[in-house]
DRENTORKOL-3810 file (N, C-alpha, C; in nm, 4 decimals):
REM DRENTORKOL-3810
@n.u->8.7755; n.v->12.3013; n.w->10.3329; ca.u->8.8845; ca.v->12.2064; ca.w->10.3228; c.u->8.9599; c.v->12.2331; c.w->10.1930
@n.u->9.0888; n.v->12.2380; n.w->10.2021; ca.u->9.1720; ca.v->12.2579; ca.w->10.0850; c.u->9.1913; c.v->12.1242; c.w->10.0142
@n.u->9.1669; n.v->12.1215; n.w->9.8838; ca.u->9.1803; ca.v->11.9988; ca.w->9.8064; c.u->9.3253; c.v->11.9846; c.w->9.7632
@n.u->9.3912; n.v->11.8815; n.w->9.8155; ca.u->9.5299; ca.v->11.8510; ca.w->9.7820; c.u->9.5418; c.v->11.7010; c.w->9.7596
@n.u->9.6549; n.v->11.6525; n.w->9.7102; ca.u->9.6715; ca.v->11.5075; ca.w->9.6949; c.u->9.6608; c.v->11.4316; c.w->9.8273
@n.u->9.6772; n.v->11.5011; n.w->9.9390; ca.u->9.6662; ca.v->11.4352; ca.w->10.0693; c.u->9.5233; c.v->11.3991; c.w->10.1053
@n.u->9.4288; n.v->11.4346; n.w->10.0215; ca.u->9.2887; ca.v->11.4059; ca.w->10.0522; c.u->9.2618; c.v->11.2557; c.w->10.0583
@n.u->9.3429; n.v->11.1755; n.w->9.9909; ca.u->9.3212; ca.v->11.0304; ca.w->9.9966; c.u->9.3560; c.v->10.9741; c.w->10.1343
@n.u->9.4213; n.v->11.0521; n.w->10.2166; ca.u->9.4528; ca.v->11.0091; ca.w->10.3534; c.u->9.3383; c.v->11.0385; c.w->10.4498
@n.u->9.2341; n.v->11.1020; n.w->10.4023; ca.u->9.1215; ca.v->11.1424; ca.w->10.4854; c.u->9.0401; c.v->11.0208; c.w->10.5287
@n.u->8.9733; n.v->11.0311; n.w->10.6413; ca.u->8.8821; ca.v->10.9274; ca.w->10.6896; c.u->8.7507; c.v->10.9412; c.w->10.6137
@n.u->8.7041; n.v->10.8355; n.w->10.5491; ca.u->8.5856; ca.v->10.8433; ca.w->10.4651; c.u->8.4594; c.v->10.7899; c.w->10.5313
@n.u->8.4704; n.v->10.7225; n.w->10.6425; ca.u->8.3517; ca.v->10.6722; ca.w->10.7109; c.u->8.2716; c.v->10.7911; c.w->10.7627
@n.u->8.1411; n.v->10.7861; n.w->10.7406; ca.u->8.0457; ca.v->10.8892; ca.w->10.7814; c.u->8.0471; c.v->11.0115; c.w->10.6889
@n.u->8.1006; n.v->10.9976; n.w->10.5690; ca.u->8.1043; ca.v->11.1053; ca.w->10.4700; c.u->7.9971; c.v->11.0761; c.w->10.3641
@n.u->7.9264; n.v->11.1801; n.w->10.3216; ca.u->7.8284; ca.v->11.1664; ca.w->10.2133; c.u->7.9029; c.v->11.1417; c.w->10.0826
@n.u->7.8545; n.v->11.0450; n.w->10.0039; ca.u->7.9190; ca.v->11.0139; ca.w->9.8779; c.u->7.8162; c.v->10.9802; c.w->9.7716
@n.u->7.8608; n.v->10.9909; n.w->9.6476; ca.u->7.7786; ca.v->10.9533; ca.w->9.5338; c.u->7.8698; c.v->10.8859; c.w->9.4332
@n.u->7.8220; n.v->10.7788; n.w->9.3703; ca.u->7.8996; ca.v->10.7115; ca.w->9.2669; c.u->7.8746; c.v->10.7874; c.w->9.1373
@n.u->7.9808; n.v->10.8502; n.w->9.0842; ca.u->7.9671; ca.v->10.9348; ca.w->8.9650; c.u->7.9714; c.v->10.8535; c.w->8.8369
@n.u->8.0788; n.v->10.7838; n.w->8.8179; ca.u->8.0946; ca.v->10.7017; ca.w->8.6980; c.u->8.1073; c.v->10.5577; c.w->8.7417
@n.u->8.0374; n.v->10.4733; n.w->8.6730; ca.u->8.0322; ca.v->10.3356; ca.w->8.7166; c.u->8.0454; c.v->10.2417; c.w->8.5972
@n.u->8.1010; n.v->10.1231; n.w->8.6192; ca.u->8.1134; ca.v->10.0275; ca.w->8.5095; c.u->7.9897; c.v->9.9397; c.w->8.4944
@n.u->7.9085; n.v->9.9315; n.w->8.5994; ca.u->7.7939; ca.v->9.8427; ca.w->8.5981; c.u->7.6663; c.v->9.9233; c.w->8.6177
@n.u->7.5591; n.v->9.8790; n.w->8.5564; ca.u->7.4312; ca.v->9.9477; ca.w->8.5710; c.u->7.3787; c.v->9.9395; c.w->8.7138
@n.u->7.4192; n.v->9.8379; n.w->8.7887; ca.u->7.3708; ca.v->9.8223; ca.w->8.9259; c.u->7.4255; c.v->9.9301; c.w->9.0192
@n.u->7.5327; n.v->9.9989; n.w->8.9796; ca.u->7.5901; ca.v->10.1060; ca.w->9.0602; c.u->7.5229; c.v->10.2404; c.w->9.0335
@n.u->7.4321; n.v->10.2446; n.w->8.9378; ca.u->7.3732; ca.v->10.3715; ca.w->8.8950; c.u->7.2996; c.v->10.4410; c.w->9.0087
@n.u->7.3268; n.v->10.5688; n.w->9.0251; ca.u->7.2582; ca.v->10.6571; ca.w->9.1190; c.u->7.2655; c.v->10.6111; c.w->9.2642
@n.u->7.3732; n.v->10.5475; n.w->9.3032; ca.u->7.3906; ca.v->10.5105; ca.w->9.4434; c.u->7.4545; c.v->10.6281; c.w->9.5154
@n.u->7.3915; n.v->10.6700; n.w->9.6239; ca.u->7.4462; ca.v->10.7774; ca.w->9.7047; c.u->7.4029; c.v->10.7560; c.w->9.8487
@n.u->7.4775; n.v->10.8148; n.w->9.9398; ca.u->7.4471; ca.v->10.8028; ca.w->10.0817; c.u->7.5728; c.v->10.8154; c.w->10.1647
@n.u->7.5633; n.v->10.7757; n.w->10.2918; ca.u->7.6778; ca.v->10.7827; ca.w->10.3818; c.u->7.7575; c.v->10.6537; c.w->10.3766
@n.u->7.8893; n.v->10.6681; n.w->10.3836; ca.u->7.9760; ca.v->10.5510; ca.w->10.3926; c.u->7.9709; c.v->10.5028; c.w->10.5370
@n.u->7.9340; n.v->10.3764; n.w->10.5567; ca.u->7.9234; ca.v->10.3241; ca.w->10.6931; c.u->8.0348; c.v->10.2248; c.w->10.7252
@n.u->8.1047; n.v->10.1758; n.w->10.6227; ca.u->8.2151; ca.v->10.0831; ca.w->10.6466; c.u->8.3093; c.v->10.0876; c.w->10.5283
@n.u->8.4348; n.v->10.0550; n.w->10.5540; ca.u->8.5357; ca.v->10.0546; ca.w->10.4491; c.u->8.6274; c.v->9.9366; c.w->10.4696
@n.u->8.6521; n.v->9.8629; n.w->10.3625; ca.u->8.7495; ca.v->9.7544; ca.w->10.3663; c.u->8.8588; c.v->9.7874; c.w->10.2660
@n.u->8.9473; n.v->9.6938; n.w->10.2440; ca.u->9.0586; ca.v->9.7166; ca.w->10.1531; c.u->9.0107; c.v->9.7512; c.w->10.0122
@n.u->8.9083; n.v->9.6816; n.w->9.9641; ca.u->8.8642; ca.v->9.6986; ca.w->9.8263; c.u->8.7237; c.v->9.7544; c.w->9.8094
@n.u->8.6514; n.v->9.7786; n.w->9.9180; ca.u->8.5122; ca.v->9.8205; ca.w->9.9044; c.u->8.4741; c.v->9.9313; c.w->10.0018
@n.u->8.3688; n.v->10.0024; n.w->9.9632; ca.u->8.2969; ca.v->10.0924; ca.w->10.0524; c.u->8.1587; c.v->10.0316; c.w->10.0720
@n.u->8.1061; n.v->10.0395; n.w->10.1936; ca.u->7.9677; ca.v->10.0018; ca.w->10.2195; c.u->7.8925; c.v->10.1325; c.w->10.2408
@n.u->7.7941; n.v->10.1566; n.w->10.1543; ca.u->7.7186; ca.v->10.2816; ca.w->10.1548; c.u->7.5757; c.v->10.2533; c.w->10.1977
@n.u->7.5235; n.v->10.3354; n.w->10.2882; ca.u->7.3847; ca.v->10.3250; ca.w->10.3310; c.u->7.3006; c.v->10.4054; c.w->10.2322
@n.u->7.2320; n.v->10.3347; n.w->10.1424; ca.u->7.1553; ca.v->10.3955; ca.w->10.0340; c.u->7.0083; c.v->10.3610; c.w->10.0531
@n.u->6.9271; n.v->10.4612; n.w->10.0872; ca.u->6.7830; ca.v->10.4435; ca.w->10.1088; c.u->6.7528; c.v->10.3319; c.w->10.2091
@n.u->6.8300; n.v->10.3293; n.w->10.3178; ca.u->6.8072; ca.v->10.2332; ca.w->10.4244; c.u->6.8650; c.v->10.0954; c.w->10.3999
@n.u->6.9303; n.v->10.0741; n.w->10.2865; ca.u->6.9904; ca.v->9.9444; ca.w->10.2550; c.u->7.1410; c.v->9.9612; c.w->10.2392
@n.u->7.2143; n.v->9.8572; n.w->10.2758; ca.u->7.3594; ca.v->9.8585; ca.w->10.2605; c.u->7.3963; c.v->9.8148; c.w->10.1191
@n.u->7.4756; n.v->9.8976; n.w->10.0522; ca.u->7.5249; ca.v->9.8667; ca.w->9.9179; c.u->7.6763; c.v->9.8614; c.w->9.9230
@n.u->7.7332; n.v->9.7552; n.w->9.8713; ca.u->7.8780; ca.v->9.7398; ca.w->9.8677; c.u->7.9275; c.v->9.7782; c.w->9.7290
@n.u->8.0178; n.v->9.8750; n.w->9.7253; ca.u->8.0716; ca.v->9.9271; ca.w->9.6001; c.u->8.2210; c.v->9.8963; c.w->9.5955
@n.u->8.2660; n.v->9.8372; n.w->9.4878; ca.u->8.4084; ca.v->9.8080; ca.w->9.4706; c.u->8.4800; c.v->9.9379; c.w->9.4344
@n.u->8.5815; n.v->9.9731; n.w->9.5111; ca.u->8.6525; ca.v->10.1006; ca.w->9.4928; c.u->8.7176; c.v->10.1104; c.w->9.3554
@n.u->8.7783; n.v->10.0027; n.w->9.3117; ca.u->8.8577; ca.v->10.0025; ca.w->9.1897; c.u->8.7751; c.v->10.0305; c.w->9.0638
@n.u->8.6441; n.v->10.0088; n.w->9.0717; ca.u->8.5605; ca.v->10.0173; ca.w->8.9525; c.u->8.4784; c.v->10.1448; c.w->8.9405
@n.u->8.4923; n.v->10.2366; n.w->9.0333; ca.u->8.4050; ca.v->10.3545; ca.w->9.0314; c.u->8.4825; c.v->10.4822; c.w->9.0597
@n.u->8.4194; n.v->10.5925; n.w->9.0282; ca.u->8.4695; ca.v->10.7244; ca.w->9.0647; c.u->8.3678; c.v->10.7832; c.w->9.1609
@n.u->8.4168; n.v->10.8315; n.w->9.2744; ca.u->8.3304; ca.v->10.8773; ca.w->9.3818; c.u->8.3331; c.v->11.0285; c.w->9.3937
@n.u->8.2195; n.v->11.0840; n.w->9.4318; ca.u->8.2101; ca.v->11.2264; ca.w->9.4622; c.u->8.1788; c.v->11.2365; c.w->9.6116
@n.u->8.2703; n.v->11.2973; n.w->9.6877; ca.u->8.2561; ca.v->11.3081; ca.w->9.8322; c.u->8.2156; c.v->11.4493; c.w->9.8698
@n.u->8.1237; n.v->11.4607; n.w->9.9658; ca.u->8.0851; ca.v->11.5908; ca.w->10.0193; c.u->8.1266; c.v->11.5930; c.w->10.1659
@n.u->8.2246; n.v->11.6761; n.w->10.1976; ca.u->8.2790; ca.v->11.6827; ca.w->10.3320; c.u->8.1952; c.v->11.7748; c.w->10.4196
@n.u->8.2193; n.v->11.7712; n.w->10.5488; ca.u->8.1371; ca.v->11.8437; ca.w->10.6466; c.u->8.1367; c.v->11.9955; c.w->10.6265
@n.u->8.2417; n.v->12.0501; n.w->10.5674; ca.u->8.2460; ca.v->12.1949; ca.w->10.5455; c.u->8.1844; c.v->12.2361; c.w->10.4121
@n.u->8.1252; n.v->12.1418; n.w->10.3397; ca.u->8.0600; ca.v->12.1709; ca.w->10.2127; c.u->8.1472; c.v->12.1485; c.w->10.0909
@n.u->8.2728; n.v->12.1167; n.w->10.1095; ca.u->8.3638; ca.v->12.0921; ca.w->9.9991; c.u->8.3244; c.v->11.9626; c.w->9.9275
@n.u->8.3245; n.v->11.9668; n.w->9.7953; ca.u->8.2945; ca.v->11.8486; ca.w->9.7152; c.u->8.4190; c.v->11.8125; c.w->9.6356
@n.u->8.4571; n.v->11.6838; n.w->9.6418; ca.u->8.5751; ca.v->11.6363; ca.w->9.5692; c.u->8.5399; c.v->11.5084; c.w->9.4959
@n.u->8.5891; n.v->11.4963; n.w->9.3743; ca.u->8.5687; ca.v->11.3762; ca.w->9.2949; c.u->8.7011; c.v->11.3008; c.w->9.2903
@n.u->8.6992; n.v->11.1745; n.w->9.3342; ca.u->8.8217; ca.v->11.0960; ca.w->9.3465; c.u->8.8035; c.v->10.9618; c.w->9.2788
@n.u->8.9023; n.v->10.9222; n.w->9.2007; ca.u->8.9017; ca.v->10.7908; ca.w->9.1372; c.u->8.9218; c.v->10.6848; c.w->9.2449
@n.u->8.8389; n.v->10.5833; n.w->9.2431; ca.u->8.8457; ca.v->10.4773; ca.w->9.3425; c.u->8.9758; c.v->10.4007; c.w->9.3403
@n.u->9.0466; n.v->10.4009; n.w->9.2272; ca.u->9.1753; ca.v->10.3309; ca.w->9.2180; c.u->9.2777; c.v->10.3898; c.w->9.3148
@n.u->9.2651; n.v->10.5190; n.w->9.3446; ca.u->9.3563; ca.v->10.5829; ca.w->9.4396; c.u->9.3237; c.v->10.5451; c.w->9.5833
@n.u->9.2036; n.v->10.4955; n.w->9.6079; ca.u->9.1587; ca.v->10.4660; ca.w->9.7434; c.u->9.1724; c.v->10.3190; c.w->9.7804
@n.u->9.2146; n.v->10.2353; n.w->9.6857; ca.u->9.2284; ca.v->10.0925; ca.w->9.7141; c.u->9.3392; c.v->10.0722; c.w->9.8164
@n.u->9.3097; n.v->9.9935; n.w->9.9172; ca.u->9.4041; ca.v->9.9645; ca.w->10.0239; c.u->9.3369; c.v->9.9819; c.w->10.1583
@n.u->9.3965; n.v->9.9238; n.w->10.2575; ca.u->9.3398; ca.v->9.9369; ca.w->10.3916; c.u->9.3461; c.v->10.0828; c.w->10.4351
@n.u->9.2446; n.v->10.1286; n.w->10.5062; ca.u->9.2428; ca.v->10.2692; ca.w->10.5472; c.u->9.3667; c.v->10.3096; c.w->10.6271
@n.u->9.4148; n.v->10.2214; n.w->10.7123; ca.u->9.5322; ca.v->10.2556; ca.w->10.7930; c.u->9.6602; c.v->10.2600; c.w->10.7104
@n.u->9.6638; n.v->10.1887; n.w->10.5972; ca.u->9.7821; ca.v->10.1911; ca.w->10.5115; c.u->9.7840; c.v->10.3115; c.w->10.4181
@n.u->9.6677; n.v->10.3711; n.w->10.3934; ca.u->9.6633; ca.v->10.4903; ca.w->10.3082; c.u->9.7382; c.v->10.6059; c.w->10.3718
@n.u->9.7474; n.v->10.6082; n.w->10.5037; ca.u->9.8201; ca.v->10.7156; ca.w->10.5715; c.u->9.9676; c.v->10.7150; c.w->10.5366
@n.u->10.0215; n.v->10.5985; n.w->10.5089; ca.u->10.1641; ca.v->10.5847; ca.w->10.4801; c.u->10.1975; c.v->10.6106; c.w->10.3333
@n.u->10.0977; n.v->10.6061; n.w->10.2479; ca.u->10.1190; ca.v->10.6168; ca.w->10.1042; c.u->10.1539; c.v->10.7597; c.w->10.0649
@n.u->10.2487; n.v->10.7738; n.w->9.9754; ca.u->10.2878; ca.v->10.9052; ca.w->9.9231; c.u->10.2329; c.v->10.9177; c.w->9.7808
@n.u->10.1590; n.v->11.0229; n.w->9.7553; ca.u->10.0995; ca.v->11.0440; ca.w->9.6242; c.u->10.1684; c.v->11.1597; c.w->9.5568
@n.u->10.2091; n.v->11.1364; n.w->9.4334; ca.u->10.2717; ca.v->11.2411; ca.w->9.3539; c.u->10.1650; c.v->11.3390; c.w->9.3086
@n.u->10.1956; n.v->11.4641; n.w->9.3161; ca.u->10.1001; ca.v->11.5677; ca.w->9.2787; c.u->10.0722; c.v->11.5612; c.w->9.1283
@n.u->9.9449; n.v->11.5632; n.w->9.0903; ca.u->9.9057; ca.v->11.5459; ca.w->8.9512; c.u->9.8787; c.v->11.6782; c.w->8.8793
@n.u->9.8787; n.v->11.7891; n.w->8.9511; ca.u->9.8524; ca.v->11.9176; ca.w->8.8868; c.u->9.9498; c.v->12.0224; c.w->8.9328
END
């Protein structure tokens, strides 16, 4: 997968993720599959338990099906999944 600014338009449900940087100690070392997504949160299946992570407060590392790993600031992912398709992101590099 080619990493471009359009990656925020990708479907994140069923993708392996890890919380890289976190503001709270309770978010430490949370990783697993994303099983649900709302406007402001991801629900991650971590060791058989559902963990709700606020998007705005964390930086996520996603591992896509082709082996590509991308680190994305959660602030870019805030919003309903269907509305992210309409959003235009200015290229940062």
